[in-house]
Backbone as JSON Lines, residues from 0, in Angstrom:
{"i":0,"aa":"X","n":[0.83,-1.06,0.02],"ca":[-0.1,0.03,0.26],"c":[0.86,1.37,0.24]}
{"i":1,"aa":"X","n":[0.37,2.36,-0.67],"ca":[1.22,3.5,-1.06],"c":[1.43,4.3,0.48]}
{"i":2,"aa":"X","n":[1.59,5.34,0.43],"ca":[1.73,6.71,1.33],"c":[0.29,7.82,1.44]}
{"i":3,"aa":"X","n":[-0.17,6.78,0.43],"ca":[-1.33,7.67,0.0],"c":[-2.54,7.63,0.61]}
{"i":4,"aa":"X","n":[-2.21,6.06,1.65],"ca":[-3.3,5.44,2.14],"c":[-4.85,4.85,1.76]}
{"i":5,"aa":"X","n":[-4.65,5.0,0.16],"ca":[-5.35,4.35,-0.85],"c":[-4.62,3.23,-1.7]}
{"i":6,"aa":"X","n":[-5.12,2.03,-1.61],"ca":[-4.51,0.65,-2.35],"c":[-4.72,1.08,-3.75]}
{"i":7,"aa":"X","n":[-4.3,0.3,-4.53],"ca":[-4.31,0.13,-6.09],"c":[-5.28,0.05,-6.92]}
{"i":8,"aa":"X","n":[-6.07,-1.21,-5.92],"ca":[-7.61,-1.37,-6.07],"c":[-8.69,-0.02,-6.18]}
{"i":9,"aa":"X","n":[-8.5,0.67,-4.73],"ca":[-9.24,2.06,-4.71],"c":[-8.88,3.38,-6.26]}
{"i":10,"aa":"X","n":[-7.35,3.31,-6.06],"ca":[-6.88,4.44,-7.05],"c":[-7.21,3.77,-8.33]}
{"i":11,"aa":"X","n":[-7.37,3.0,-8.85],"ca":[-8.32,1.84,-10.09],"c":[-9.0,2.59,-10.49]}
{"i":12,"aa":"X","n":[-9.87,2.59,-9.33],"ca":[-11.54,2.37,-9.66],"c":[-11.98,4.15,-9.9]}
{"i":13,"aa":"X","n":[-11.28,5.22,-8.88],"ca":[-11.42,6.08,-9.35],"c":[-10.66,7.27,-10.34]}
{"i":14,"aa":"X","n":[-9.48,6.78,-10.77],"ca":[-8.62,6.59,-12.07],"c":[-9.59,5.89,-13.52]}
{"i":15,"aa":"X","n":[-10.39,5.14,-13.31],"ca":[-11.67,4.94,-14.2],"c":[-12.93,5.42,-14.3]}
{"i":16,"aa":"X","n":[-13.55,5.87,-12.94],"ca":[-14.46,6.56,-13.07],"c":[-13.92,8.22,-13.55]}
{"i":17,"aa":"X","n":[-13.0,8.94,-13.03],"ca":[-12.38,10.1,-13.86],"c":[-12.09,9.89,-15.84]}
{"i":18,"aa":"X","n":[-11.48,8.84,-16.01],"ca":[-11.31,8.79,-17.6],"c":[-13.2,8.6,-18.3]}
{"i":19,"aa":"X","n":[-13.65,7.77,-17.47],"ca":[-14.95,7.75,-17.67],"c":[-16.25,9.55,-18.32]}
{"i":20,"aa":"X","n":[-15.54,9.98,-16.79],"ca":[-16.73,11.41,-16.63],"c":[-15.76,12.29,-17.89]}
{"i":21,"aa":"X","n":[-15.0,12.33,-18.55],"ca":[-13.72,12.7,-19.45],"c":[-14.4,12.54,-20.83]}
{"i":22,"aa":"X","n":[-14.24,13.42,-22.41],"ca":[-14.29,13.27,-23.51],"c":[-12.9,13.48,-23.78]}
{"i":23,"aa":"X","n":[-11.54,13.84,-22.83],"ca":[-11.02,14.79,-23.43],"c":[-9.73,13.89,-22.4]}
{"i":24,"aa":"X","n":[-8.28,13.5,-23.37],"ca":[-7.3,12.5,-22.76],"c":[-6.66,13.64,-21.57]}
{"i":25,"aa":"X","n":[-6.92,12.88,-20.11],"ca":[-6.25,13.4,-19.02],"c":[-4.74,13.06,-18.92]}
{"i":26,"aa":"X","n":[-3.35,13.6,-18.69],"ca":[-2.11,13.78,-18.67],"c":[-1.6,13.25,-17.12]}
{"i":27,"aa":"X","n":[-1.19,11.95,-16.95],"ca":[-1.64,11.26,-15.36],"c":[-0.95,12.75,-14.25]}
{"i":28,"aa":"X","n":[0.28,13.68,-14.77],"ca":[0.45,14.39,-13.54],"c":[-0.66,14.84,-13.13]}
{"i":29,"aa":"X","n":[-1.99,15.62,-13.83],"ca":[-3.04,16.24,-13.74],"c":[-3.86,14.82,-12.88]}
{"i":30,"aa":"X","n":[-3.78,13.73,-13.31],"ca":[-4.76,13.02,-12.42],"c":[-4.34,12.16,-11.12]}
{"i":31,"aa":"X","n":[-2.81,12.65,-11.0],"ca":[-1.76,12.47,-9.68],"c":[-2.78,13.55,-8.9]}
{"i":32,"aa":"X","n":[-2.73,14.9,-9.42],"ca":[-3.22,15.74,-8.17],"c":[-4.26,15.78,-7.87]}
{"i":33,"aa":"X","n":[-5.36,15.37,-8.89],"ca":[-6.4,14.95,-8.71],"c":[-6.83,14.01,-7.29]}
{"i":34,"aa":"X","n":[-5.94,12.99,-7.62],"ca":[-5.51,11.67,-6.65],"c":[-5.07,12.19,-5.27]}
{"i":35,"aa":"X","n":[-4.26,12.98,-5.33],"ca":[-4.04,13.59,-4.64],"c":[-2.72,12.35,-3.36]}
{"i":36,"aa":"X","n":[-2.9,12.88,-2.3],"ca":[-2.27,12.07,-1.19],"c":[-0.9,11.09,-1.47]}
{"i":37,"aa":"X","n":[-0.32,11.89,-1.79],"ca":[1.18,10.9,-2.33],"c":[1.5,10.36,-3.36]}
{"i":38,"aa":"X","n":[-0.53,10.05,-4.25],"ca":[-0.17,10.06,-5.63],"c":[0.37,10.23,-6.92]}
{"i":39,"aa":"X","n":[1.52,10.32,-7.46],"ca":[2.2,10.67,-8.52],"c":[2.11,9.9,-9.64]}
{"i":40,"aa":"X","n":[2.77,10.88,-10.75],"ca":[2.47,10.81,-12.23],"c":[3.03,8.69,-12.53]}
{"i":41,"aa":"X","n":[4.2,8.42,-12.02],"ca":[4.78,7.44,-12.46],"c":[4.02,6.41,-11.72]}
{"i":42,"aa":"X","n":[3.31,6.58,-10.32],"ca":[2.23,5.74,-9.86],"c":[0.98,5.48,-10.78]}
{"i":43,"aa":"X","n":[0.6,6.64,-11.36],"ca":[-1.03,6.78,-12.21],"c":[-0.27,6.02,-13.37]}
{"i":44,"aa":"X","n":[0.87,6.23,-14.33],"ca":[1.31,5.46,-15.08],"c":[1.46,3.91,-15.12]}
{"i":45,"aa":"X","n":[1.82,3.57,-14.17],"ca":[1.74,1.79,-13.2],"c":[0.28,1.37,-13.51]}
{"i":46,"aa":"X","n":[-0.72,2.24,-12.57],"ca":[-1.66,1.74,-12.41],"c":[-2.5,1.67,-13.97]}
{"i":47,"aa":"X","n":[-1.82,2.63,-14.94],"ca":[-3.07,2.75,-16.38],"c":[-2.26,1.35,-16.73]}
{"i":48,"aa":"X","n":[-1.09,1.37,-16.99],"ca":[-1.16,-0.12,-17.36],"c":[-1.34,-1.19,-16.88]}
{"i":49,"aa":"X","n":[-1.29,-1.55,-15.57],"ca":[-2.55,-2.71,-15.21],"c":[-3.71,-2.95,-15.88]}
{"i":50,"aa":"X","n":[-4.38,-1.53,-15.43],"ca":[-5.77,-1.65,-15.87],"c":[-6.06,-1.98,-17.85]}
{"i":51,"aa":"X","n":[-4.68,-0.9,-18.12],"ca":[-4.95,-1.8,-19.74],"c":[-4.78,-3.54,-19.68]}
{"i":52,"aa":"X","n":[-4.28,-4.24,-19.31],"ca":[-4.19,-5.4,-19.13],"c":[-5.32,-6.12,-18.94]}
{"i":53,"aa":"X","n":[-5.49,-5.41,-18.04],"ca":[-6.64,-5.94,-17.1],"c":[-8.2,-5.71,-18.04]}
{"i":54,"aa":"X","n":[-8.52,-4.79,-18.76],"ca":[-9.4,-4.69,-20.11],"c":[-9.37,-5.8,-20.4]}
{"i":55,"aa":"X","n":[-7.7,-5.69,-21.46],"ca":[-7.83,-6.52,-22.41],"c":[-8.17,-8.44,-22.13]}
{"i":56,"aa":"X","n":[-7.43,-8.19,-20.68],"ca":[-7.78,-9.79,-20.1],"c":[-9.35,-9.84,-19.91]}
{"i":57,"aa":"X","n":[-10.38,-9.41,-19.75],"ca":[-11.52,-8.77,-19.45],"c":[-12.37,-9.14,-21.09]}
{"i":58,"aa":"X","n":[-11.44,-8.77,-21.86],"ca":[-12.21,-8.69,-23.29],"c":[-13.08,-7.25,-23.35]}
{"i":59,"aa":"X","n":[-12.88,-6.11,-22.5],"ca":[-14.05,-5.29,-22.75],"c":[-13.79,-5.03,-23.47]}
{"i":60,"aa":"X","n":[-15.44,-4.2,-23.96],"ca":[-15.57,-3.39,-25.34],"c":[-14.73,-1.86,-25.42]}
{"i":61,"aa":"X","n":[-14.09,-1.22,-23.92],"ca":[-13.28,-0.14,-24.27],"c":[-11.75,-0.2,-23.64]}
{"i":62,"aa":"X","n":[-10.79,0.25,-23.87],"ca":[-9.31,0.22,-23.48],"c":[-8.97,2.27,-23.26]}
{"i":63,"aa":"X","n":[-8.2,1.58,-22.39],"ca":[-7.53,3.0,-21.98],"c":[-6.18,3.37,-23.58]}
{"i":64,"aa":"X","n":[-6.65,4.57,-23.91],"ca":[-5.3,4.94,-25.08],"c":[-4.53,6.16,-24.63]}
{"i":65,"aa":"X","n":[-2.9,6.3,-24.65],"ca":[-2.36,6.92,-24.94],"c":[-2.01,8.56,-25.93]}
{"i":66,"aa":"X","n":[-3.17,9.43,-25.27],"ca":[-2.74,10.2,-27.04],"c":[-3.06,12.11,-26.59]}
{"i":67,"aa":"X","n":[-2.25,12.74,-27.5],"ca":[-2.68,13.48,-27.29],"c":[-1.35,13.81,-25.3]}
{"i":68,"aa":"X","n":[-0.92,13.43,-25.12],"ca":[0.02,13.69,-23.78],"c":[-1.36,13.24,-22.41]}
{"i":69,"aa":"X","n":[-2.18,12.74,-23.28],"ca":[-2.15,12.18,-21.5],"c":[-3.69,10.22,-22.14]}
{"i":70,"aa":"X","n":[-4.45,10.23,-20.86],"ca":[-5.18,9.24,-21.37],"c":[-6.38,8.88,-21.38]}
{"i":71,"aa":"X","n":[-7.16,8.58,-22.21],"ca":[-8.83,8.5,-22.55],"c":[-9.2,6.9,-22.49]}
{"i":72,"aa":"X","n":[-10.72,6.98,-22.31],"ca":[-11.11,5.66,-22.39],"c":[-11.67,5.63,-24.06]}
{"i":73,"aa":"X","n":[-11.0,4.49,-24.74],"ca":[-12.14,4.74,-26.36],"c":[-12.6,3.27,-26.14]}
{"i":74,"aa":"X","n":[-13.13,3.42,-27.18],"ca":[-13.78,2.12,-27.63],"c":[-13.09,0.91,-28.56]}
{"i":75,"aa":"X","n":[-12.64,-0.07,-28.02],"ca":[-12.53,-0.61,-29.15],"c":[-12.32,-0.65,-30.56]}
{"i":76,"aa":"X","n":[-11.44,-0.73,-31.99],"ca":[-11.75,-0.32,-32.91],"c":[-12.39,-0.82,-33.83]}
{"i":77,"aa":"X","n":[-12.94,-2.06,-33.48],"ca":[-13.52,-3.61,-33.45],"c":[-15.17,-3.15,-33.48]}
{"i":78,"aa":"X","n":[-15.63,-1.91,-32.6],"ca":[-17.04,-1.8,-32.35],"c":[-17.48,-0.7,-33.39]}
{"i":79,"aa":"X","n":[-16.52,0.11,-34.38],"ca":[-16.39,1.26,-34.64],"c":[-18.03,1.12,-35.59]}
{"i":80,"aa":"X","n":[-18.24,0.22,-36.06],"ca":[-19.62,-0.17,-37.25],"c":[-20.3,0.29,-35.54]}
{"i":81,"aa":"X","n":[-20.92,-0.1,-34.89],"ca":[-22.12,-0.14,-33.9],"c":[-21.79,1.09,-33.14]}
{"i":82,"aa":"X","n":[-20.54,1.98,-33.05],"ca":[-20.5,3.39,-32.08],"c":[-20.86,4.26,-33.84]}
{"i":83,"aa":"X","n":[-20.72,3.95,-34.28],"ca":[-20.98,5.62,-35.85],"c":[-22.44,4.92,-36.13]}
{"i":84,"aa":"X","n":[-23.36,4.22,-35.68],"ca":[-24.2,3.81,-35.94],"c":[-25.3,4.52,-35.03]}
{"i":85,"aa":"X","n":[-24.95,4.79,-33.97],"ca":[-25.21,5.25,-33.01],"c":[-24.88,6.63,-32.63]}
{"i":86,"aa":"X","n":[-24.0,7.56,-33.45],"ca":[-23.65,8.72,-33.83],"c":[-23.84,9.57,-34.93]}
{"i":87,"aa":"X","n":[-24.88,8.36,-35.81],"ca":[-25.26,8.51,-37.26],"c":[-25.7,10.61,-37.03]}
{"i":88,"aa":"X","n":[-26.4,10.61,-36.47],"ca":[-26.96,12.18,-36.01],"c":[-26.05,13.24,-35.95]}
{"i":89,"aa":"X","n":[-25.01,13.34,-34.84],"ca":[-23.66,14.13,-35.02],"c":[-22.74,13.88,-35.47]}
{"i":90,"aa":"X","n":[-23.01,13.34,-36.58],"ca":[-21.45,13.05,-37.42],"c":[-20.54,14.25,-37.55]}
{"i":91,"aa":"X","n":[-19.22,14.2,-37.18],"ca":[-18.05,15.41,-37.37],"c":[-18.02,16.02,-39.21]}
{"i":92,"aa":"X","n":[-17.61,17.34,-39.46],"ca":[-17.71,17.53,-40.64],"c":[-16.0,16.79,-41.33]}
{"i":93,"aa":"X","n":[-16.46,16.57,-42.48],"ca":[-14.87,16.02,-42.99],"c":[-14.62,16.73,-43.55]}
{"i":94,"aa":"X","n":[-13.5,16.48,-43.21],"ca":[-12.3,17.68,-43.96],"c":[-12.22,17.09,-45.58]}
{"i":95,"aa":"X","n":[-12.21,18.4,-46.37],"ca":[-11.98,17.97,-47.98],"c":[-10.39,17.57,-48.2]}
{"i":96,"aa":"X","n":[-10.26,17.11,-49.35],"ca":[-8.99,16.96,-49.99],"c":[-7.84,18.23,-49.59]}
{"i":97,"aa":"X","n":[-7.86,19.17,-50.28],"ca":[-7.35,20.49,-49.75],"c":[-7.09,20.43,-48.3]}
{"i":98,"aa":"X","n":[-7.62,20.45,-47.28],"ca":[-7.66,20.71,-46.39],"c":[-6.67,19.9,-45.55]}
{"i":99,"aa":"X","n":[-6.9,18.48,-45.68],"ca":[-6.18,17.31,-45.02],"c":[-4.78,17.83,-45.86]}
{"i":100,"aa":"X","n":[-4.33,17.77,-46.77],"ca":[-3.35,18.24,-47.18],"c":[-2.31,19.54,-47.06]}
{"i":101,"aa":"X","n":[-3.31,21.05,-46.42],"ca":[-2.94,22.02,-46.07],"c":[-2.54,21.46,-44.26]}
{"i":102,"aa":"X","n":[-3.11,20.73,-43.47],"ca":[-3.14,20.05,-42.26],"c":[-2.23,19.31,-42.39]}
{"i":103,"aa":"X","n":[-2.07,19.01,-42.97],"ca":[-0.35,17.55,-43.42],"c":[0.87,18.67,-43.84]}
{"i":104,"aa":"X","n":[0.94,19.64,-44.69],"ca":[1.66,20.18,-44.56],"c":[2.13,21.09,-42.74]}
{"i":105,"aa":"X","n":[1.81,21.49,-42.26],"ca":[1.46,22.33,-41.1],"c":[1.58,21.25,-40.29]}
{"i":106,"aa":"X","n":[1.46,20.83,-40.19],"ca":[1.92,18.62,-39.23],"c":[3.23,18.7,-39.28]}
{"i":107,"aa":"X","n":[3.74,18.8,-40.61],"ca":[5.29,18.27,-40.62],"c":[6.26,19.22,-40.77]}
{"i":108,"aa":"X","n":[5.48,20.35,-41.52],"ca":[6.66,21.76,-41.52],"c":[6.91,22.5,-39.86]}
{"i":109,"aa":"X","n":[5.72,21.81,-38.57],"ca":[5.53,23.86,-38.06],"c":[7.31,24.0,-37.57]}
{"i":110,"aa":"X","n":[6.77,25.18,-36.89],"ca":[6.2,26.25,-37.29],"c":[6.5,26.18,-38.84]}
{"i":111,"aa":"X","n":[5.21,27.2,-39.3],"ca":[5.18,27.72,-40.63],"c":[4.42,28.58,-40.91]}
{"i":112,"aa":"X","n":[4.98,29.63,-42.14],"ca":[4.47,29.78,-42.6],"c":[3.42,29.89,-43.53]}
{"i":113,"aa":"X","n":[2.35,30.53,-43.47],"ca":[1.1,30.37,-44.72],"c":[2.06,30.42,-46.3]}
{"i":114,"aa":"X","n":[3.07,31.73,-46.32],"ca":[3.43,32.04,-47.89],"c":[4.08,30.45,-48.07]}
{"i":115,"aa":"X","n":[4.24,29.51,-46.49],"ca":[5.48,28.06,-47.01],"c":[4.57,27.22,-47.81]}
{"i":116,"aa":"X","n":[3.41,27.36,-47.41],"ca":[2.09,26.68,-46.97],"c":[1.52,26.79,-49.18]}
{"i":117,"aa":"X","n":[1.56,27.89,-49.05],"ca":[1.01,28.53,-50.26],"c":[2.08,28.09,-51.37]}
{"i":118,"aa":"X","n":[3.27,28.38,-51.13],"ca":[4.49,27.87,-52.22],"c":[4.55,26.43,-52.56]}
{"i":119,"aa":"X","n":[3.99,25.87,-51.49],"ca":[4.23,23.96,-51.9],"c":[2.51,24.01,-52.41]}
{"i":120,"aa":"X","n":[1.17,24.2,-51.63],"ca":[0.64,23.9,-52.44],"c":[0.35,24.59,-54.09]}
{"i":121,"aa":"X","n":[0.8,25.7,-53.82],"ca":[0.31,26.3,-55.11],"c":[-0.72,27.18,-54.87]}
{"i":122,"aa":"X","n":[-1.3,27.25,-54.33],"ca":[-3.12,27.98,-54.13],"c":[-2.55,28.44,-52.53]}
{"i":123,"aa":"X","n":[-3.63,29.85,-52.95],"ca":[-3.67,30.84,-51.62],"c":[-4.71,29.56,-50.75]}
{"i":124,"aa":"X","n":[-4.03,29.25,-49.38],"ca":[-4.41,28.75,-48.84],"c":[-5.04,29.4,-46.98]}
{"i":125,"aa":"X","n":[-5.34,30.33,-47.22],"ca":[-5.7,31.27,-46.24],"c":[-7.16,31.02,-45.31]}
{"i":126,"aa":"X","n":[-8.36,30.57,-46.85],"ca":[-8.82,30.28,-46.17],"c":[-9.55,28.97,-45.43]}
{"i":127,"aa":"X","n":[-8.7,28.08,-45.78],"ca":[-8.39,27.11,-45.69],"c":[-7.57,26.73,-44.18]}
{"i":128,"aa":"X","n":[-6.83,27.49,-44.11],"ca":[-6.15,27.74,-42.47],"c":[-6.96,27.99,-42.2]}
{"i":129,"aa":"X","n":[-8.16,29.25,-41.93],"ca":[-9.2,29.9,-41.19],"c":[-9.83,28.52,-40.49]}
{"i":130,"aa":"X","n":[-10.12,28.1,-41.21],"ca":[-10.95,26.92,-41.37],"c":[-10.48,25.91,-40.43]}
{"i":131,"aa":"X","n":[-9.43,25.77,-40.37],"ca":[-8.54,24.73,-39.64],"c":[-8.69,25.39,-38.5]}
{"i":132,"aa":"X","n":[-8.4,26.16,-37.91],"ca":[-8.26,26.9,-37.1],"c":[-9.54,26.98,-35.89]}
{"i":133,"aa":"X","n":[-10.95,27.72,-37.03],"ca":[-12.03,26.83,-36.23],"c":[-12.63,25.68,-35.87]}
{"i":134,"aa":"X","n":[-11.86,25.0,-36.57],"ca":[-11.99,23.43,-36.2],"c":[-11.36,22.98,-34.69]}
{"i":135,"aa":"X","n":[-10.33,24.07,-34.93],"ca":[-9.37,23.73,-33.44],"c":[-7.55,22.93,-33.47]}
{"i":136,"aa":"X","n":[-7.76,22.45,-35.27],"ca":[-6.92,21.28,-35.17],"c":[-5.62,21.76,-36.0]}
{"i":137,"aa":"X","n":[-5.27,23.31,-36.16],"ca":[-4.22,24.52,-36.1],"c":[-4.48,25.68,-35.65]}
{"i":138,"aa":"X","n":[-2.78,26.62,-34.95],"ca":[-3.22,27.39,-34.33],"c":[-1.83,28.39,-34.4]}
{"i":139,"aa":"X","n":[-2.09,29.09,-33.8],"ca":[-1.25,30.48,-34.3],"c":[0.18,29.56,-33.57]}
{"i":140,"aa":"X","n":[1.04,29.52,-33.8],"ca":[2.35,29.22,-32.52],"c":[3.35,30.81,-32.82]}
{"i":141,"aa":"X","n":[3.29,31.41,-32.97],"ca":[3.87,32.58,-33.37],"c":[4.12,33.41,-34.41]}
{"i":142,"aa":"X","n":[5.47,34.62,-33.85],"ca":[5.48,34.98,-35.35],"c":[7.12,35.18,-35.6]}
{"i":143,"aa":"X","n":[7.65,35.5,-36.96],"ca":[8.62,34.78,-37.58],"c":[9.85,36.29,-37.59]}
{"i":144,"aa":"X","n":[10.57,36.28,-36.97],"ca":[11.09,37.03,-36.66],"c":[11.93,37.73,-38.28]}
{"i":145,"aa":"X","n":[11.23,38.61,-39.09],"ca":[11.63,39.35,-40.3],"c":[10.14,40.12,-40.37]}
{"i":146,"aa":"X","n":[10.64,40.89,-41.6],"ca":[9.7,42.58,-41.49],"c":[8.43,41.39,-41.75]}
{"i":147,"aa":"X","n":[7.79,42.73,-41.0],"ca":[5.89,42.02,-41.48],"c":[5.52,41.45,-40.14]}
{"i":148,"aa":"X","n":[7.0,40.65,-39.39],"ca":[6.87,39.37,-38.56],"c":[5.16,38.25,-38.94]}
{"i":149,"aa":"X","n":[5.88,37.92,-39.8],"ca":[4.58,37.19,-40.42],"c":[4.13,36.13,-39.49]}
{"i":150,"aa":"X","n":[2.81,35.44,-39.61],"ca":[2.41,34.62,-38.29],"c":[2.84,32.98,-39.3]}
{"i":151,"aa":"X","n":[3.18,32.38,-37.87],"ca":[3.97,31.1,-37.49],"c":[2.43,30.06,-37.39]}
{"i":152,"aa":"X","n":[2.11,28.8,-38.28],"ca":[1.11,27.85,-37.55],"c":[1.86,26.99,-36.82]}
{"i":153,"aa":"X","n":[1.26,26.02,-36.46],"ca":[1.81,24.53,-36.12],"c":[-0.09,23.74,-35.59]}
{"i":154,"aa":"X","n":[0.3,22.9,-34.73],"ca":[-1.32,21.55,-34.74],"c":[-1.31,21.91,-33.26]}
{"i":155,"aa":"X","n":[-2.56,21.73,-32.95],"ca":[-2.73,21.92,-31.7],"c":[-3.41,20.14,-30.88]}
{"i":156,"aa":"X","n":[-3.52,20.42,-29.58],"ca":[-3.97,18.81,-29.15],"c":[-4.64,18.17,-29.49]}
{"i":157,"aa":"X","n":[-5.95,18.68,-30.01],"ca":[-7.38,18.27,-30.67],"c":[-6.75,17.61,-32.0]}
{"i":158,"aa":"X","n":[-5.71,18.04,-32.63],"ca":[-4.95,17.51,-34.17],"c":[-4.26,15.94,-33.24]}
{"i":159,"aa":"X","n":[-3.97,16.07,-32.44],"ca":[-3.13,14.86,-31.81],"c":[-4.41,14.07,-31.27]}
{"i":160,"aa":"X","n":[-5.5,14.45,-31.03],"ca":[-6.49,13.45,-30.68],"c":[-7.17,13.01,-31.52]}
{"i":161,"aa":"X","n":[-7.37,13.99,-32.77],"ca":[-8.75,13.42,-33.72],"c":[-7.59,12.58,-34.55]}
{"i":162,"aa":"X","n":[-6.08,12.46,-33.99],"ca":[-5.45,11.48,-35.43],"c":[-4.79,10.07,-34.27]}
{"i":163,"aa":"X","n":[-5.09,10.19,-33.08],"ca":[-4.66,9.45,-32.18],"c":[-3.3,9.17,-32.21]}
{"i":164,"aa":"X","n":[-2.52,10.35,-31.76],"ca":[-1.63,10.22,-31.87],"c":[-0.51,10.66,-30.08]}
{"i":165,"aa":"X","n":[-0.01,10.08,-29.09],"ca":[0.39,10.92,-27.91],"c":[1.03,12.37,-28.67]}
{"i":166,"aa":"X","n":[2.15,12.6,-29.87],"ca":[2.91,13.83,-29.47],"c":[2.91,13.63,-31.2]}
{"i":167,"aa":"X","n":[3.27,15.42,-31.57],"ca":[4.23,15.22,-32.93],"c":[4.82,13.81,-33.3]}
{"i":168,"aa":"X","n":[5.78,13.59,-32.76],"ca":[7.01,12.88,-32.36],"c":[6.44,11.64,-33.44]}
{"i":169,"aa":"X","n":[5.18,11.34,-33.09],"ca":[4.94,9.88,-33.68],"c":[4.1,10.2,-35.06]}
{"i":170,"aa":"X","n":[4.31,11.0,-35.84],"ca":[4.18,11.17,-37.33],"c":[4.86,10.35,-37.82]}
{"i":171,"aa":"X","n":[4.71,9.91,-38.93],"ca":[5.4,9.71,-39.46],"c":[6.5,10.29,-40.08]}
{"i":172,"aa":"X","n":[7.83,9.92,-40.21],"ca":[9.19,10.45,-41.0],"c":[8.82,10.25,-42.73]}
{"i":173,"aa":"X","n":[8.88,11.6,-43.52],"ca":[8.66,11.64,-44.75],"c":[8.87,10.61,-45.91]}
{"i":174,"aa":"X","n":[10.22,10.42,-44.7],"ca":[10.35,9.21,-46.35],"c":[9.62,7.72,-45.98]}
{"i":175,"aa":"X","n":[9.4,7.35,-45.14],"ca":[8.2,6.42,-44.64],"c":[7.12,6.45,-45.2]}
{"i":176,"aa":"X","n":[6.41,7.69,-45.95],"ca":[4.98,7.47,-45.75],"c":[5.22,7.02,-48.21]}
{"i":177,"aa":"X","n":[4.09,6.34,-48.41],"ca":[3.36,6.28,-49.28],"c":[3.93,7.45,-50.59]}
{"i":178,"aa":"X","n":[4.86,6.83,-51.8],"ca":[4.91,8.26,-52.88],"c":[3.3,8.18,-53.46]}
{"i":179,"aa":"X","n":[2.69,9.02,-53.77],"ca":[1.56,9.19,-54.82],"c":[2.29,8.9,-56.17]}
{"i":180,"aa":"X","n":[1.45,8.06,-57.01],"ca":[1.14,7.87,-57.78],"c":[1.64,9.76,-59.02]}
{"i":181,"aa":"X","n":[1.83,10.22,-59.94],"ca":[1.69,10.94,-60.91],"c":[1.15,10.96,-61.8]}
{"i":182,"aa":"X","n":[0.87,11.58,-62.13],"ca":[-0.21,11.39,-63.54],"c":[0.44,12.04,-64.75]}
């Protein structure tokens, strides 16, 4: 038993309740602060791993994922079809191919100037960037130290969450991506 006075079983039940109560990933540090009583983020991570193993062994319909620098309970991929039917009325807006291309440029080149994105795509991307900012996938991360102090863009935590990434470091290396056929 740890110095917090709470055993692992009680801590796991509390952690499970916290993850069920939120629709956003929660960091181990924040979960440790909520638990209090001497529980640190290292213990939270250990408990999360134990809970993952228990859920797997029990064949639960959900799992604990580490995404966007936090933990979240999500349904397993094999139940996607049924969950999609339930959410059919609340379907998220899909991104256009142009928006996806712009988002990919921001993700791989961040921090990046709009002018760089325009040059890569060969078209003006201002409206697409505004749309991605409205969807909370892209944000302004600073300004370049150059005449006019142009805006630099980068991705958000929501981007990591939507694409199931722990951090931006989890993006595939550019050389690992399949090449697109040329016309």
